[in-house]
C-alpha positions in Angstrom: 98.8 153.7 129.4 99.7 150.2 128.4 96.0 149.3 127.9 95.4 152.5 125.9 98.3 151.7 123.6 97.1 148.1 123.2 93.5 149.2 122.3 94.4 151.8 119.7 96.7 149.4 117.9 94.2 146.4 117.8 94.1 145.3 114.1 90.8 146.1 112.3 88.5 143.4 111.1 89.8 144.0 107.6 93.4 143.5 108.7 92.4 140.3 110.5 90.6 139.0 107.4 93.5 139.9 105.2 95.9 138.1 107.6 93.7 135.0 107.7 93.4 135.0 103.9 97.2 135.2 103.6 97.4 132.0 105.8 94.8 130.2 103.6 96.7 131.3 100.4 100.0 130.0 101.9 98.4 126.6 102.4 96.2 126.3 99.2 98.2 128.3 96.7 101.7 126.9 97.3 103.1 123.4 96.8 106.0 121.6 98.3 108.9 121.6 95.8 110.3 118.3 94.5 114.0 118.9 94.0 115.9 117.4 91.1 118.6 114.9 92.2 122.3 115.8 92.0 121.6 119.4 91.4 123.0 122.6 93.1 120.5 125.3 94.0 120.9 129.0 95.0 117.9 130.5 96.8 117.6 134.2 97.4 115.0 135.8 99.7 114.1 139.5 99.8 112.7 140.3 103.2 111.1 143.4 104.7 111.1 144.3 108.4 107.9 146.1 109.4 108.2 146.1 113.2 108.0 149.3 115.4 104.6 150.3 114.1 105.9 150.8 110.6 108.8 153.0 111.7 112.3 152.3 110.4 111.2 149.9 107.7 114.0 148.4 105.7 114.7 145.5 103.3 117.1 142.6 103.8 118.6 140.2 101.3 119.2 136.7 102.4 120.5 133.8 100.3 121.8 130.3 100.7 122.9 127.4 98.5 122.5 123.7 98.8 123.0 120.5 96.8 120.7 117.6 96.4 121.8 114.0 96.6 120.7 111.0 94.5 117.2 109.6 94.5 115.8 106.8 96.7 118.4 104.1 97.3 121.2 106.5 96.4 120.6 109.4 98.7 122.0 107.8 101.9 125.1 106.7 99.9 126.2 110.2 99.0 129.5 111.1 100.6 128.1 114.4 102.0 124.8 112.9 103.3 124.4 113.0 107.0 121.3 110.7 107.0 121.8 108.0 109.6 124.9 109.6 111.1 125.6 108.8 114.7 128.3 110.5 116.8 130.8 108.0 118.2 130.9 108.1 122.0 134.1 109.8 123.5 135.3 110.7 120.0 134.9 113.3 117.3 134.3 110.6 114.7 130.9 109.9 113.1 129.4 106.5 112.4 127.5 106.4 109.1 125.1 103.7 110.2 123.4 103.3 106.8 126.6 102.2 105.2 128.6 100.8 108.1 131.7 103.0 108.2 133.3 105.5 110.6 134.8 108.8 109.4 137.0 111.3 111.3 136.1 115.0 111.4 138.0 115.5 108.1 135.8 112.9 106.3 138.5 110.2 106.2 137.4 106.6 106.6 138.9 105.1 109.7 136.9 101.8 109.9 134.9 99.9 107.2 134.1 96.5 108.6 130.9 97.5 110.5 127.5 96.0 109.8 125.3 98.6 108.1 121.7 99.1 109.2 119.9 100.9 106.3 116.6 99.1 107.3 116.5 101.3 110.4 116.0 104.4 108.3 112.8 104.8 106.3 114.2 106.9 103.5 116.8 104.3 102.4 114.1 102.1 100.8 110.6 102.1 99.4 108.9 100.5 102.4 107.7 103.7 104.0 106.1 104.9 100.8 104.1 101.8 99.8 100.3 101.6 100.1 100.1 98.0 101.3 96.4 97.9 101.4 95.9 98.5 97.7 99.1 96.9 96.3 98.7 93.5 94.7 100.0 90.9 95.3 100.7 91.7 98.9 103.8 94.0 98.9 104.7 92.8 102.4 105.3 89.3 101.1 102.4 87.8 103.1 101.1 84.8 101.1 98.9 83.3 103.9 95.3 83.3 102.6 96.4 85.3 99.5 95.2 84.5 96.0 98.1 83.3 93.8 98.6 85.1 90.5 97.3 83.3 87.4 100.5 82.5 85.6 99.4 83.5 82.1 96.3 85.7 82.0 95.4 89.2 80.9 94.7 90.0 84.6 98.2 88.8 85.7 99.6 92.1 87.0 101.7 93.4 89.8 100.5 96.8 91.0 102.3 99.0 93.4 100.4 102.0 95.0 102.0 104.6 97.1 101.0 106.8 100.1 102.6 110.0 98.7 101.9 111.6 95.3 105.5 112.4 94.6 107.0 108.9 94.8 107.1 108.4 91.0 109.7 111.2 90.9 111.9 109.3 93.3 111.9 106.3 90.9 112.2 107.9 87.5 114.4 110.1 85.3 114.2 113.9 84.9 113.9 115.8 81.7 116.3 118.6 80.8 115.5 121.9 82.6 117.0 125.2 81.6 120.2 123.6 80.3 120.8 121.4 83.4 120.6 118.3 81.3 118.7 115.1 81.7 118.9 112.8 84.7 118.5 109.2 83.6 116.7 106.7 85.7 113.8 104.3 86.0 112.1 101.9 88.3 112.4 98.2 87.4 110.7 95.2 89.1 112.4 92.0 88.3 111.1 88.5 89.0 113.6 86.2 90.6 113.2 82.5 90.2 114.8 80.5 93.0 116.5 78.2 90.5 117.7 81.1 88.2 121.3 80.6 87.0 123.8 83.0 88.6 125.3 83.8 85.2 122.0 85.3 84.0 121.7 89.1 83.9 118.3 90.0 85.3 116.9 92.2 83.8 118.5 91.7 80.4 117.2 95.2 79.3 115.1 98.1 80.7 113.1 99.0 77.5 111.2 95.7 77.7 108.3 95.1 75.3 106.1 92.1 74.6 107.8 91.7 71.2 111.4 91.6 72.6 110.3 89.2 75.4 109.1 86.8 72.7 112.4 87.1 70.9 114.6 86.9 74.0 116.8 83.8 74.5 116.9 84.4 78.2 114.5 81.9 79.8 113.5 83.9 82.9 110.4 85.8 83.8 110.5 89.3 82.4 108.3 92.4 83.0 106.7 95.2 81.1 106.1 98.3 83.3 104.4 101.7 83.1 103.2 104.5 85.3 99.5 105.0 85.4 97.6 107.9 87.0 96.0 107.0 90.3 92.3 108.1 90.3 91.9 107.5 94.0 95.2 108.6 95.6 95.8 108.3 99.4 94.9 111.5 101.2 96.7 112.3 104.4 94.4 111.3 107.3 94.5 114.8 108.9 93.3 116.5 105.7 90.7 113.9 105.1 89.5 114.5 108.7 89.3 118.3 108.2 87.4 117.7 104.9 84.8 115.6 106.6 84.4 117.9 109.6 84.0 121.0 107.4 81.5 119.5 105.1 79.5 117.7 107.8 79.7 120.1 110.6 76.5 121.6 112.0 77.8 125.2 112.4 80.1 125.4 109.4 79.5 127.7 106.5 80.7 127.4 102.9 81.5 124.3 100.8 84.9 122.7 100.9 86.1 121.0 97.7 89.0 118.5 98.2 91.3 118.6 95.2 93.1 115.3 95.1 96.8 115.5 94.3 98.0 114.0 91.0 99.5 110.7 91.8 100.7 107.7 89.9 101.1 104.0 90.6 103.3 101.3 88.9 101.6 98.6 86.9 103.8 95.6 86.0 102.9 92.9 83.5 105.0 89.8 84.1 105.6 87.3 81.3 107.0 83.7 81.3 105.7 82.9 84.7 105.5 79.2 85.6 102.7 77.5 87.6 102.9 77.0 91.4 106.2 78.9 91.8 107.3 81.0 94.7 108.9 84.0 93.1 110.7 87.1 94.6 109.7 90.5 93.2 112.8 92.7 93.5 112.2 96.4 93.2 115.3 98.1 91.7 115.8 101.8 91.3 118.1 102.4 88.3 119.7 105.8 88.3 122.6 106.9 86.0 122.2 110.6 86.2 124.0 112.4 83.4 125.9 109.3 82.3 125.2 107.5 79.0 123.7 104.1 79.4 122.5 101.5 76.8 119.3 100.4 78.4 118.8 97.7 75.8 121.8 95.8 77.0 122.2 95.6 80.8 125.5 94.2 82.0 126.4 93.0 85.5 128.8 95.9 86.0 126.2 98.4 84.9 123.7 96.9 87.3 126.1 97.0 90.2 126.9 100.6 89.6 123.5 102.1 88.7 120.9 99.9 90.4 119.9 99.8 94.0 117.4 97.4 95.6 114.7 99.5 97.4 112.2 96.8 98.2 111.4 93.1 97.6 108.6 90.7 98.5 107.6 87.1 97.6 104.5 86.1 95.8 103.1 82.8 94.5 101.7 81.8 91.1 98.6 79.7 90.7 98.4 76.2 89.4 95.9 77.7 86.9 96.6 79.7 83.8 93.5 81.8 84.2 90.1 82.0 85.9 88.2 79.7 83.4 90.8 77.0 84.0 90.3 77.3 87.8 86.5 77.1 87.6 86.5 74.3 85.0 88.9 72.1 87.0 85.6 70.6 88.4 85.6 68.5 85.2 88.2 65.7 85.9 89.6 63.9 82.9 90.0 60.2 83.0 90.3 57.2 80.6 87.6 54.5 80.6 88.2 50.8 80.2 88.0 51.2 76.4 90.8 53.8 76.4 88.4 56.6 75.6 89.2 60.0 77.1 86.3 61.3 79.2 85.5 63.7 82.0 83.6 63.4 85.2 82.2 66.0 87.6 84.0 66.6 91.0 80.8 66.0 93.0 81.2 64.3 96.4 79.1 63.6 99.5 79.4 64.5 103.2 76.9 62.8 105.6 76.2 64.2 109.0 73.2 64.0 111.3 72.1 67.7 111.5 69.2 68.7 113.8 66.4 70.9 112.4 67.3 73.8 114.7 70.9 73.7 113.5 69.7 73.9 109.9 67.5 76.9 110.8 70.5 78.6 112.6 72.7 78.1 109.5 70.1 79.6 107.3 69.7 82.6 109.7 73.5 83.1 109.6 73.6 83.1 105.8 70.7 85.7 105.7 72.3 87.8 108.4 69.5 87.2 110.9 70.2 86.9 114.6 69.8 83.4 116.1 70.3 82.3 119.7 72.0 79.0 118.7 74.4 80.9 116.5 75.1 83.5 119.2 75.8 80.7 121.7 78.8 79.4 119.7 79.9 82.8 118.2 82.9 83.1 120.6 84.2 79.6 119.7 83.6 80.0 115.9 83.9 83.7 115.2 83.8 83.6 111.4 80.2 82.9 110.2 81.4 80.3 107.6 83.2 78.3 110.3 80.3 78.6 112.7 78.0 76.9 110.1 80.5 74.2 108.8 82.1 73.2 112.0 79.9 74.5 114.8 76.5 73.6 113.4 77.1 70.9 110.8 79.9 69.2 112.7 82.2 69.0 109.7 85.9 69.2 110.7 88.4 71.1 108.5 88.9 69.0 105.4 92.1 68.4 103.4 92.7 70.9 100.6 90.6 70.3 97.6 92.6 69.2 94.5 90.2 70.9 92.1 87.0 72.9 92.1 84.6 70.5 93.8 80.9 70.3 94.9 80.3 68.5 98.1 76.7 67.6 98.9 76.0 67.9 102.6 73.5 65.2 103.4 71.4 64.9 106.6 71.9 61.2 107.4 68.6 61.2 109.3 66.4 62.4 106.4 68.7 61.7 103.4 68.1 65.2 102.2 70.8 67.4 100.6 70.6 70.3 103.0 73.5 72.4 101.7 76.4 72.4 99.2 80.0 73.0 100.0 81.9 74.4 97.1 85.7 74.3 97.4 88.9 75.0 95.5 92.6 74.8 96.6 92.9 78.5 95.8 90.7 81.5 96.5 88.3 82.3 93.7 88.9 86.0 94.4 91.5 88.0 96.3 90.8 88.0 100.0 91.6 91.7 100.2 88.3 92.5 98.3 85.7 93.7 100.9 82.9 91.3 101.4 80.3 93.8 100.2 81.8 93.5 96.7 81.8 89.7 96.9 78.2 89.2 98.1 75.2 89.6 95.8 73.4 92.9 96.5 71.5 95.7 94.8 74.8 97.2 93.6 76.4 93.9 92.7 73.9 92.0 90.6 76.1 88.9 91.0 77.9 87.4 93.9 81.2 85.6 93.6 79.2 82.3 93.3 75.5 82.1 92.4 73.0 79.4 91.5 71.6 80.3 88.0 68.3 79.6 86.3 68.2 78.8 82.6 65.0 79.6 80.7 63.4 76.7 78.9 63.6 78.4 75.6 67.2 79.5 76.1 68.2 83.1 76.8 70.5 84.7 79.3 70.7 82.8 82.6 69.5 84.7 85.7 70.2 84.4 89.4 68.0 81.9 91.3 66.9 84.1 94.2 65.9 81.0 96.3 69.6 80.3 97.0 72.0 82.2 99.2 75.7 81.8 99.6 78.2 82.4 102.5 82.0 82.5 101.9 85.0 81.4 103.9 87.5 84.1 105.0 89.9 83.3 102.2 87.1 83.1 99.5 88.3 79.5 98.6 85.1 77.9 99.9 81.4 78.6 99.9 78.2 77.1 101.5 75.0 77.2 99.4 71.6 76.8 101.0 67.9 77.6 100.2 65.0 78.7 102.4 63.6 75.2 102.4 66.9 73.9 103.9 66.6 71.0 101.4 67.9 71.0 97.9 65.7 68.8 95.7 66.8 69.9 92.2 68.3 67.1 90.1 70.9 69.5 88.6 72.1 73.0 89.3 74.0 75.6 87.3 76.7 77.7 89.1 78.1 81.0 88.0 81.6 82.1 89.2 82.7 85.7 89.0 86.2 87.1 89.2 86.8 90.7 90.1 89.8 93.0 89.8 90.6 96.5 91.0 90.6 99.0 88.1 92.2 101.8 90.0 88.8 103.2 91.2 86.6 100.2 92.0 86.3 96.4 91.8 84.9 95.4 88.4 84.0 92.0 86.9 87.0 90.8 84.9 85.6 87.3 84.0 82.7 85.1 84.7 82.1 81.4 84.0 79.0 79.2 84.4 79.2 75.4 84.9 76.0 73.8 83.8 74.0 70.8 85.0 76.0 69.7 88.0 74.3 66.6 89.3 72.9 67.1 92.8 70.2 64.4 93.2 
């Protein structure tokens, strides 16, 4: 009897399809709401009970109300927020761990002198939302092997990317909605100089423009900020995995189109930076809700009341204003005995006795060809650049170069220039850029550094395909060799290329050629 009842009530194929489609629609045709801060909501549901094989159907009304707290940096400070609350042992009291106070069951504060631990809770700050891989400079504050920011260039930007598409709404104001009024707020990144006076209000204003920075009497770095649409937002790994499985599976039917969520990133243009400074970028979330605030005149009281730090990191500025200045530092100014100002090329010599098989191994490494001698020392010198320079050529790590310089590596046995070591005290490009975008290839007509040929009658210089280049891990050094493993040219021309991320791909921002560097 039980099997009979089960069999006659098995859903039809149409009912199963309808149920599956309802599931798909629930996923693809609904979105997670982003609630306005400091707003009360009343949600009403009308539900229908269809159990008992359709007998005794009836409707139910269900409703509840709730209130949202402030945005990021303010939410955990709300008096009604339970985020980070910990029950106190052997007591009815609650420890509000994010702010370091204990309250009794009636909400009264019974102890205030505890150390707060907001860093233990991800939603008290911006850290859990930052896309560290794409943000520049390094938003984790790691300056080891990082390229310093040029201190006054069109490419001098701070960009913050995020892992969630809704983060911009946690850091911005809200327009009026059905008479609820505006909610004022904005994200502001300020640049803190370690010698900045304590009496200086930073930022002096929130509506910063290039014009009012030029007119400002406050001698500190200031920033111009805007939200830009992210053309390549981060996709949750599980969705990306499903997308790849469905489109590449052998037994799957249909075509899956992944619609990327609309997302924004923050682009910051800093002004008045100074060379070779270690600055702190302090990310503030200003939120004044329905209050009236003069954003053109920030006071210390206003900042204390309406601004919360949600992240900070350090970064370093370059000794160079821009990329041309970095490349052209190979021309060293000096004054001759007659008092005349002149320049000389930063060209030096390094002599070592280098066996022919080691030169062959170095050339194979640069070409990406396997070589038994290279493989024998691969564990000791894991990076290919170090394997050539230290393992094969026997050149110990050198002191930092003071400028862009060209070092002729000379085989002391033959007197031949077998390779060139190009160095600079700073990376020529950001080490985060994948090597395939730095090397010369079919897609990249130019590598980061190339030897160039200049036609006798002039015309546009072209890459000399006889030379190949390998780069150090931090992109501050390069080794240049040719197939003959002997550079006999009297002079060479070198092109340097600087790339930046445009939101979708790495594009050439600037290139410079230094001509007629004396080699022989």
